[in-house]
C-alpha positions, -999 to +999 in steps of 0.1 A: +000+000+000+011+036-003+041+044+018+068+069+022+097+069-003+127+064+018+162+056+026+195+063+009+218+033+008+252+038+023+283+040+003+297+010+021+266-010+011+271+000-026+307-011-024+296-044-010+272-050-039+300-044-063+322-072-050+330-098-076+323-077-107+347-074-136+379-054-136+371-017-131+393+014-134+396+035-103+375+062-121+348+036-129+347+024-093+344+059-080+316+067-104+297+036-095+301+045-058+285+079-066+252+064-078+227+075-053+199+050-051+178+072-028+180+101-052+168+078-080+139+066-059+128+101-049+129+113-085+110+083-098+083+088-072+080+125-082+079+117-120+054+088-116+031+111-096+027+132-127-003+116-146+013+122-180-012+102-201-006+109-238-025+140-250-031+155-216-015+187-202+004+165-177+024+151-206+040+185-210+043+189-172+064+158-170+087+170-198+093+203-180+101+185-148+127+164-165+142+195-182+145+211-148+163+181-134+187+180-164+195+217-158+202+210-121+226+182-132+246+207-153+235+195-187+230+219-217+192+217-220+172+222-252+135+224-244+112+233-273+076+231-284+071+205-310+055+218-343+023+197-341+007+210-374+039+199-393+039+165-374+003+159-387+012+163-423+049+154-426+055+125-449+079+107-425+059+115-393+050+083-374+014+092-368-006+099-336-035+082-319-044+110-295-051+147-300-026+171-285-028+209-280+009+210-272+039+188-269+075+194-258+108+179-266+136+178-241+173+170-246+200+174-220+236+171-231+265+166-207+294+183-225+326+165-232+362+177-235+357+175-272+329+191-292+308+172-317+278+150-315+272+128-285+290+094-285+260+080-265+223+088-262+200+075-235+165+080-248+133+075-228+097+086-229+076+102-202+041+096-217+021+068-202-011+050-211-044+056-192-047+038-158-080+022-168-104+010-141-092+025-108-110-003-089-085-028-103-056-011-087-048-017-050-042+021-046-042+053-066-021+045-097-007+080-098+004+080-061+033+056-064+041+034-034+069+011-024+063-025-011+089-052-007+116-033-026+094-025-055+078+008-067+042+004-079+022+028-100+014+038-136+046+046-155+070+032-130+079+004-154+070+018-188+092+037-187+098+064-162+120+040-142+144+036-171+145+074-177+152+081-141+180+055-141+196+075-170+193+107-150+208+089-120+238+079-141+243+115-153+242+126-116+268+100-106+292+111-133+289+147-122+292+138-085+323+117-092+339+145-112+341+124-143+350+145-174+339+127-205+359+130-236+328+132-258+293+144-250+266+122-234+229+131-242+196+123-226+166+125-248+132+128-230+104+123-254+066+122-256+042+103-278+060+070-277+029+051-268+009+063-298+035+063-325+068+081-316+061+118-321+087+129-296+116+108-309+107+118-345+107+155-335+139+152-316+158+136-345+143+161-369+157+189-347+192+175-353+198+157-320+216+125-329+245+104-316+269+076-324+250+051-303+217+049-285+203+029-256+166+031-248+159+022-212+126+004-219+119-025-194+136-056-207+134-081-178+172-084-176+178-089-213+194-068-240+168-062-268+185-058-301+154-060-324+118-050-323+089-062-344+068-034-358+031-027-352+004-011-373-032-003-365-060-011-389-097-009-394-118-035-412-153-030-425-174-060-432-207-055-452-237-079-449-274-075-456-300-063-431-332-082-424-356-086-395-342-108-368-372-131-371-364-138-407-326-138-404-322-163-432-332-134-455-302-114-444-265-118-442-250-111-408-219-090-408-211-105-374-211-141-387-191-130-417-165-115-394-162-148-376-149-163-409-127-132-415-112-136-381-103-173-388-086-161-420-066-136-399-054-164-377-042-183-407-023-153-420-008-147-385+006-183-384+020-180-419+038-147-410+052-161-378+068-192-393+106-193-390+107-162-368+141-149-357+155-171-329+160-140-307+122-141-301+128-173-281+096-187-266+074-157-275+042-172-287+033-145-312+062-124-323+040-107-351+006-109-335-026-099-353-051-088-326-086-074-328-091-047-301-126-033-309-157-046-327-189-026-334-218-040-353-255-034-360-279-007-348-309-026-336-311-058-315-339-073-336-322-067-370-296-087-388-265-064-387-255-052-421-222-036-411-194-045-387-163-024-380-133-039-363-101-023-353-069-041-345-031-043-342-010-060-369+026-072-363+054-062-387+082-087-393+118-078-388+133-059-418+099-059-435+090-026-450+057-012-437+043-010-472+050-047-477+034-056-444+003-036-453+002-053-487+003-087-471-028-081-451-047-064-479-038-093-503-048-120-478-082-104-472-088-097-509-080-134-516-103-146-489-131-123-501-127-134-537-133-171-527-163-163-505-198-165-519-209-132-504-177-113-499-167-118-535-193-091-543-188-072-510-151-075-501-137-066-467-124-031-467-091-023-450-081+012-437-048+019-420-052+042-389-033+056-360+004+052-353+028+033-375+056+013-359+081-001-384+104-029-372+140-020-362+171-037-351+208-033-342+230-043-371+243-079-367+274-083-345+275-045-338+298-039-308+271-019-289+254-052-278+285-066-263+294-033-247+260-031-229+263-068-218+297-061-203+286-029-186+257-047-170+279-076-159+305-053-145+278-033-126+268-065-108+237-074-129+250-106-145+254-111-183+220-102-199+209-125-228+202-110-262+165-110-272+140-096-297+107-080-286+073-084-303+063-048-298+072-015-315+093+012-298+113+043-305+142+020-314+131+018-350+132+056-353+168+059-340+179+029-361+163+044-392+182+076-386+214+055-388+221+054-350+229+019-337+203+013-310+192-013-285+171-015-254+181-023-218+163-011-188+146-020-154+113-038-151+093-063-171+072-052-201+047-079-192+037-058-162+034-026-182+000-011-192-018-030-164-028-025-128+002-045-116+027-021-131+059-019-110+097-018-111+121-034-087+143-008-071+173-031-073+169-032-111+166+006-111+200+008-094+216-018-116+205+000-147+219+033-134+252+018-127+253+000-161+247+033-179+275+049-159+300+023-171+286+024-207+289+062-208+325+062-196+335+035-220+316+048-250+323+085-245+358+081-231+372+098-200+397+127-198 
């Protein structure tokens, strides 16, 4: 239940936890010792208390809070209003599923001894999905609480915990007096949950880097590839009739049952021989129906059904090719159906567009992150692929080698059990410290 956010761990305790890790330089050891777990917990509690649901005013409030913290940490801060009219019409914009009156981008850059673009970017989002039915939560989802070493509440896992871990790493570098050879940047973005508006605007503004790590929750793994995801709308047309003489009509609901079976066949075909990095994930490229609406009178045979859903994009598959696969499959099914041949299923693409993305094969960033995590006391994280879209694909498409590693488990995100273990928060912060020092260099 809700409780007080407490307790800084002692320096001696932190040193004890580092026993047995890999060889560290004296500067690395000092920087790890400067990670303040209590500071991270306090900041996460404050950030998670901002109900920054996409499209609300609180989305901008969270961005300004992060900008203020970056300024306190001595970063050069760029905080700007995103040009929303342009984002709605730009050909390369990722799309949006919510309406926004304003949106802000935030980038904090920790200067290096050398000028130039950052050697490393830590990029996280502050927007969250709605909390849903408050009765399903054990407490107010926007009053974060700690129980058994875990912080609970909306956004703690996805992904304010990861973003705060990045900030804690910046603070540790400053506290330890580490002077990086090349700049380190933190990108705080909005709109990730509904398409990637913030990351798109940040890259369009010219904020790039040599490498990027996104602190999404990865359950202890390093995610080097994401499937994509598209949203679609289907319209199924039947023929209305009185319910008492339903044989005279053609039910759009019954037609959709057949269409849904065809979608399951397509899903199985697209998931055959999936990349082994997906491991035991049941549906790496899932096709899921989220909403269904049909009919306008209980005693009538429904003549129209509209269904909206989510469609998985395979690794390295262009979005246009993925769209064509669904359109072709439904056209083929309709052509072979006695009714739908004359009344084919209509497909419309809506909302956000998440292409797939991945780190280039054998890129050294993967091994560098694995080593940093191991040397920070987190064990050696396995390499995995994820079945959901993220901002990874936008950074990768911009030519920036990108992967995901962060605290928490995505399986707990978006639900009333959302939480992040504080031990994972600390491990992530220490891992980012080492990665920054090794990627940016130290003077």
